LOKOL-538790 format. One record per residue (C-alpha): residue in three letters; x, y negated, z negated. Coordinates in steps of 0.25 Angstrom, whole numbers, plus 2048, in hexadecimal, padded with zeros to 3 digits. Each point is the difference from the previous one (the first is absolute). Layout:
ALAXYZ ...
//
This chain:
MET1C6F0490C LEU7FE7F77F3 ASN7FC8087F4 ARG7F37FA7FA LEU8018097F4 SER80B7F77FA ALA7FE7FC7F2 VAL8077F2800 LEU7FD7F5809 ALA80B7F57FF LEU7FD7F2805 VAL80C7F9805 ILE7FF7F1804 PHE8057FF80D LEU8027F1805 VAL80380080F CYS7FE7F780B GLY8027F47F8 SER8057F780B ILE7F580580A SER7F47F8802 PRO7F480180A ALA8047FB80D THR7FD7FE80F ALA80980180C GLY8057F27FE ASP8028017F0 LYS80B80A7FD PRO8058027F2 PRO80D8067FD PRO80280F801 PRO7FE8087F3 GLY80D807803 PRO80980680B GLY7FA80980B TYR7F37F8801 ILE7FA7FB80D TRP7F57F5802 TYR7F4807805 CYS7F27FA804 ASP7F4809800 PRO7FA80280E SER7F27FE7F9 GLY8037F27FC THR8008027F1 GLY80D7FA7FE CYS80F802800 TYR80A8057F6 TRP80D8077FD ILE80180F802 LEU80B80A801 SER80680180E SER7FE8107FF ASN7F17FE7FF VAL7FE7F680B PRO7F5806809 THR80580380E GLU7F880180D PRO7FE80F806 LYS80A80380B LYS7F97FF80D PRO80180D808 ASP80880180D PRO7F880280D GLY7FB80E801 GLU8028037F1 GLY7F48037F7 PRO7FB7F57F6 SER8097FD7F4 LYS7FB8027F2 THR8067F97F4 LYS8058097F5 LYS7FB7FF7F2 PRO80B7FB7F7 ILE8068097F5 CYS7FF7FC7F1 THR80C8047F7 PHE8037FE7F1 LYS80F8007FE GLY80280780D ALA7F580B7FD PRO7F3801808 GLN7F57F97F9 ALA7F17FF802 CYS7FD7F3808 SER7F37FE7F8 ASP7F98037F3 ALA7F17FF7FD ILE8037F97F3 LEU80D7F8801 GLY7FF7FB80E ASN80A80180C TRP80F802800 SER80B7F6802 ASN80D805804 SER8077F37FD ARG7FB7FF7F2 GLN7FF80F7FE CYS7F28007FA TYR7F2800802 MET7FA7F3803 GLN7F17FC7FC ARG7FA7F27FF GLU7FA7FC7F2 ASN7F17FF802 PRO7FA7F87FA PRO80D7F87FF PRO8047FB7F2 PRO7FD7F17FC PHE80A7F6806 ASP8067FD7F2 ASP80580F800 TYR80F800800 ARG80080A80C TRP7FC7F4809 GLN80D7F97FD GLY7F97F3802 HIS7FA80380D THR7F17FE804 ASP80080880D GLY80480D805 SER7FE80D7F8 ILE8058087F4 TRP80480E803 ALA80380C7F7 CYS80D807805 THR80080E7F9 ARG80A80B801 GLN80480C7F9 GLN80C8007F7 GLY80780B7F7 TYR80180F801 ASP7F980C7FB GLU7F97FD7F3 GLY8057F2800 GLU7F97FC80D HIS7F77F4800 LEU7FA7F5808 VAL8067F2801 THR7F87F4805 GLU8067F3804 TRP7F87F4803 VAL8037F980D TRP7FA7F2805 LEU800800810 PRO7FB7F5809 GLY7FB80A80A GLU800810802 PRO80B8087FB ASP808808809 THR7F980D7FD VAL80380B80A VAL7F1804801 ILE7F37F97FE ASP7F2806802 PRO7FD7FD80F VAL7F17FF7FC THR8037F47F7 LEU8067F980C ALA7F5804809 TYR7F67F97F6 ARG8097F4800 ALA8007FF80F ILE7F1801800 ALA7FF7F57F5 SER8077F7809 MET7F680280C GLN7F57F97F8 LEU7F5809806 ALA7F37F8800 PRO7F1804801 PRO7FA80280E LEU7FB7F3807 VAL7F1805802 LYS7F77FB80C SER7F2805804 ALA7F57FD809 PRO7F67FB7FB GLY80A7F87F7 ALA7FF7F87F3 GLY7F37F7800 GLN7FA80880C VAL7F580B7FF GLY80080D807 LEU7F5809803 VAL7FC80E7FD ASN80480A80A MET8097F6807 PRO80F801802 VAL8097FB7F6 TRP80F7FD804 LEU80B8027F7 TRP80F7FC801 VAL80C7FA7F9 THR80A7F5804 LYS80E806802 THR80C7FA7F9 GLU80D8067FB ASN7FD8017F2 THR7F1804802 TRP80280A80B GLY80E802803 PRO809806805 ILE8097F97F5 LYS80E8057FD ARG8097FC7F3 GLU80C8057F9 ALA8058017F2 SER80E8037FC VAL80A8037F5 PRO80F802802 GLY80180D807 LEU7F2802804 THR7F57F9809 VAL7F2804802 THR7F87FB80C ALA7F18017FF THR7F67FE80C ALA7F17FD7FD GLN7F4801809 VAL7F18017FE ALA7FB80D805 ALA7F17FE7FE ILE7F67F67FA ASP7F48077F8 TRP7F47F7801 THR7F68037F4 MET7F37F9806 GLY7F87FF7F3 ASP7F580A805 GLY80780D7FC LYS80880180D THR80F7FF802 VAL8057FD80E ARG80F804803 CYS8077F880B LYS80D804804 GLY8037F3807 ALA7FE7F17FC GLY7F3800808 THR7FB7F780B PRO7FD7F27FE TYR7F27FD805 VAL7FD7F580B LYS7F27FC805 SER80380580E MET80080E7FA GLY7F17FF7FE ILE7F880A7F7 LYS80880D800 ASP8088087F6 SER80E7FD7FD PRO809809808 ASP8098047F4 CYS7FB7FA7F2 GLY7F17FE7FE HIS7F38037F8 ARG7F17FF801 TYR7F87FE7F3 THR7F28077FF LYS7FB7F87F5 THR7FF7F17FD SER8097FA7F4 SER7F37F97FB LYS8008087F3 LEU80F7FE7FD LYS8077F57F7 ASP8007F4809 CYS7F980780A LYS80E805806 TYR80780D801 PRO80D8007F9 VAL80B80580A THR80E8047FC ALA80C80280A THR80B8097FB ALA80D800807 ARG80880D7FF TRP80F7FD801 GLU80980B804 ILE80F7FD7FC GLU80B808805 TRP80E7FE7F9 GLN80E806802 SER80D7FE7F9 THR80E7FF805 LEU80380D7F8 GLY7F6807809 ASP7F48007F7 THR7F27FE806 GLY7F27FF7FA GLN7F27FA802 ILE7F87F77F7 ASN7F17FD802 LEU7FA7F37FB THR7F27F9802 GLN7FC7F1800 ASP7F17FC7FF ALA7F87F4805 ALA7F17FD7FE THR7F67F9808 GLN7F0800801 LEU7F680380B ARG7F27FB801 ILE7F7809808 GLY7F17FD803 GLU7F6805809 ALA7F97FB80D VAL7F17FC7FD PRO7F780380B VAL7F77F4804 LEU7F3800808 VAL8007F4809 ASP7F37F9804 PRO8027FB80E GLU7F77F47FE ASP8067FC7F3 SER80D7F7802 ALA8038007F1 VAL80280E7FB LYS8048027F2 VAL80A80C7FD PRO7FD8077F3 GLN80C8007F6 LYS80480C7F8 ALA8007FE7F1 GLY80D7FE7F9 CYS80F7FC804 GLY7FB7F3807 ALA7FF7FE80F 
//
């Protein structure tokens, strides 16, 4: 464990990877040294050189009749001695560099010497302990890298959020009957539903990786909460049933509402309606970690609700005028 009580912090300029440049599978720069292998990140973020000892491997498939296999967590060592794989302040341990690696955030300006002339990638602080007893202190070396360092451990939750970001989850696509431009009636059924797509309803699955660790996240909407604008909220477990005229005047079988008052006194004579999609996202890592993240996405619409006006009809008058309610137009 590194000693945070050290009195001296030595900063040593560490120029590395001078020959490495950001690359794709078809643009391979020369290796920075012996023992490196060309590695392409499965998440599609790019390709880069990493030490052969740190190339991630697929878990061994169990033989028929055996129980499921489980990937063993790697061991972190410093000069052969056990070392904590992560530090809340300094970052995650790299066995190849023998230091904790942490990205500089915010990054220094591009005219800073640590960029070595690059305008992409990231600057990383590589921090280790040196000296003995009273002479122990921390040494930081500044490293430019085109991608992620070969740290043994990274917080899997961070990768889970990266996977979620790549899903590009969107607000629900709301539908209703009556719909936009139509007028519903007090005490008559209102049907509510959403159109399903991969990134507005799910299920949707994405991965995020660094060398040695992959997190897979799967997202699905668990429910839609419809805030109807009259003080009521309707929770629908499913997407709802689209309305068609052949269904007549009856309640939705799974997602609907009835208003008891008109919207004539509201702004624009319409009820403000908000549909909140509640996403449940399960994630798991190749090191056996699991978790759940809950997110919401909102979409808004408006519903105009009027009331039926009773009319007395004179059987001898062929031109009967229907009285109109004041406000909101016809």
